[in-house]
C-alpha positions, 0 to 999 in steps of 0.5 A: 499499499502507497499511502501519503503521510501529511502533517494533521491529515489521516494517511490517504492511499489514493489507489484505494477505493475506499479512499476520499482522495479519489473523488478528486482524481475522479472529477479531474481527470473528468473530461471537460475539468481540466478547461473550465479550470483554465478557462477561469486561471485569469479571472470571473467568466460568464456562462456564456464567455466560457460556452464561446471560450471551451470549444466544443463544450455543450451547455448542458455538459458546460453546466454539469461540470460548473454544478461538479465544481460548486459542490466541491468548492472549487469556483463560486457561482454569484447570481445577479436580479438582472433582466435576464439573470446575469450569471458569472463563475470564478476559481475560489482559493480552493479552486485557484489552487487546483487551477495551478496544477492543471496549467502546469499538465498543460505546460508539459503538455505543449512541451512534450507533444510533439515526442507524443505525436512522434511515439503514435506514430511510430506504435501506429507504423508497428501495429498496422496489420502486414498486406 
Protein backbone atom coordinates (compact mmCIF):
# COMPACT_ATOMS: atom_id res chain seq x y z
CA UNK A 1 0.00 0.00 0.00
CA UNK A 2 1.34 3.42 -0.95
CA UNK A 3 0.27 6.07 1.55
CA UNK A 4 1.24 9.67 1.86
CA UNK A 5 1.48 11.24 5.27
CA UNK A 6 0.57 14.90 5.51
CA UNK A 7 1.03 16.69 8.80
CA UNK A 8 -2.24 16.84 10.71
CA UNK A 9 -4.11 14.78 8.10
CA UNK A 10 -4.87 11.05 8.13
CA UNK A 11 -2.83 8.90 5.77
CA UNK A 12 -4.41 8.62 2.33
CA UNK A 13 -4.02 5.92 -0.27
CA UNK A 14 -5.43 6.96 -3.65
CA UNK A 15 -5.13 3.38 -4.89
CA UNK A 16 -7.68 2.24 -2.29
CA UNK A 17 -11.27 2.24 -3.55
CA UNK A 18 -12.42 3.75 -0.26
CA UNK A 19 -9.95 6.63 -0.20
CA UNK A 20 -11.78 9.98 -0.37
CA UNK A 21 -8.93 11.50 -2.37
CA UNK A 22 -9.95 9.26 -5.25
CA UNK A 23 -13.03 11.44 -5.71
CA UNK A 24 -10.72 14.37 -6.51
CA UNK A 25 -8.82 12.29 -9.06
CA UNK A 26 -12.15 11.35 -10.62
CA UNK A 27 -13.27 15.00 -10.80
CA UNK A 28 -9.99 16.25 -12.27
CA UNK A 29 -9.96 13.36 -14.74
CA UNK A 30 -13.35 14.26 -16.17
CA UNK A 31 -13.23 15.45 -19.76
CA UNK A 32 -14.13 19.13 -19.25
CA UNK A 33 -12.92 19.92 -15.72
CA UNK A 34 -9.37 20.93 -16.63
CA UNK A 35 -10.52 23.14 -19.49
CA UNK A 36 -13.08 24.91 -17.28
CA UNK A 37 -10.39 25.51 -14.64
CA UNK A 38 -8.00 26.91 -17.23
CA UNK A 39 -10.73 29.09 -18.74
CA UNK A 40 -11.43 30.58 -15.31
CA UNK A 41 -7.75 31.01 -14.45
CA UNK A 42 -7.53 34.61 -15.78
CA UNK A 43 -10.60 35.67 -13.80
CA UNK A 44 -14.36 35.70 -13.51
CA UNK A 45 -16.33 34.60 -16.57
CA UNK A 46 -19.99 34.46 -17.52
CA UNK A 47 -21.51 31.20 -18.70
CA UNK A 48 -21.67 32.36 -22.32
CA UNK A 49 -18.01 33.44 -22.22
CA UNK A 50 -16.97 30.01 -20.95
CA UNK A 51 -19.07 28.30 -23.61
CA UNK A 52 -17.42 30.35 -26.38
CA UNK A 53 -13.94 29.86 -24.98
CA UNK A 54 -14.17 26.06 -24.54
CA UNK A 55 -14.79 24.82 -28.05
CA UNK A 56 -16.84 21.63 -28.31
CA UNK A 57 -18.47 21.72 -24.87
CA UNK A 58 -22.25 21.53 -24.87
CA UNK A 59 -24.44 23.70 -22.69
CA UNK A 60 -25.47 20.59 -20.74
CA UNK A 61 -21.88 19.47 -20.07
CA UNK A 62 -20.75 22.96 -19.11
CA UNK A 63 -23.66 23.23 -16.67
CA UNK A 64 -22.91 19.81 -15.15
CA UNK A 65 -19.20 20.55 -14.83
CA UNK A 66 -19.79 23.95 -13.24
CA UNK A 67 -22.28 22.49 -10.74
CA UNK A 68 -19.87 19.72 -9.75
CA UNK A 69 -17.00 22.19 -9.30
CA UNK A 70 -19.23 24.50 -7.27
CA UNK A 71 -20.27 21.58 -5.05
CA UNK A 72 -16.60 20.74 -4.45
CA UNK A 73 -15.81 24.34 -3.48
CA UNK A 74 -13.60 24.84 -6.54
CA UNK A 75 -15.65 27.62 -8.12
CA UNK A 76 -18.08 30.20 -6.85
CA UNK A 77 -21.29 31.03 -8.71
CA UNK A 78 -22.73 34.52 -8.37
CA UNK A 79 -26.22 35.38 -9.64
CA UNK A 80 -27.15 38.98 -10.40
CA UNK A 81 -30.88 39.86 -10.47
CA UNK A 82 -30.89 41.40 -13.93
CA UNK A 83 -33.21 40.74 -16.86
CA UNK A 84 -32.16 38.29 -18.09
CA UNK A 85 -30.36 36.93 -15.03
CA UNK A 86 -26.58 37.31 -15.14
CA UNK A 87 -24.49 34.49 -13.69
CA UNK A 88 -20.73 34.67 -13.17
CA UNK A 89 -18.24 32.01 -12.19
CA UNK A 90 -14.92 32.49 -10.48
CA UNK A 91 -12.29 30.24 -8.95
CA UNK A 92 -12.19 30.03 -5.16
CA UNK A 93 -8.77 30.01 -3.46
CA UNK A 94 -9.04 26.21 -3.47
CA UNK A 95 -9.88 26.33 -7.17
CA UNK A 96 -6.92 28.60 -7.93
CA UNK A 97 -4.58 26.08 -6.35
CA UNK A 98 -6.07 23.28 -8.45
CA UNK A 99 -6.00 25.43 -11.60
CA UNK A 100 -2.31 26.02 -10.94
CA UNK A 101 -1.68 22.25 -10.97
CA UNK A 102 -3.73 21.88 -14.18
CA UNK A 103 -1.76 24.76 -15.75
CA UNK A 104 1.42 22.76 -15.07
CA UNK A 105 -0.10 19.82 -16.93
CA UNK A 106 -0.97 22.17 -19.81
CA UNK A 107 2.63 23.43 -19.92
CA UNK A 108 3.93 19.85 -19.87
CA UNK A 109 1.56 18.97 -22.71
CA UNK A 110 2.73 21.91 -24.83
CA UNK A 111 6.37 21.00 -24.17
CA UNK A 112 5.97 17.32 -25.07
CA UNK A 113 3.23 17.12 -27.71
CA UNK A 114 5.77 16.60 -30.52
CA UNK A 115 7.29 13.64 -28.69
CA UNK A 116 3.85 12.18 -28.08
CA UNK A 117 2.90 12.56 -31.75
CA UNK A 118 6.13 10.82 -32.77
CA UNK A 119 5.55 7.98 -30.31
CA UNK A 120 1.98 7.53 -31.57
CA UNK A 121 3.16 7.46 -35.16
CA UNK A 122 5.83 4.86 -34.38
CA UNK A 123 3.34 2.76 -32.44
CA UNK A 124 0.74 2.96 -35.21
CA UNK A 125 3.34 1.86 -37.78
CA UNK A 126 4.24 -1.18 -35.66
CA UNK A 127 0.63 -2.10 -35.04
CA UNK A 128 -0.60 -1.88 -38.63
CA UNK A 129 -1.47 -5.35 -39.90
CA UNK A 130 0.84 -6.63 -42.64
CA UNK A 131 -0.80 -6.92 -46.05
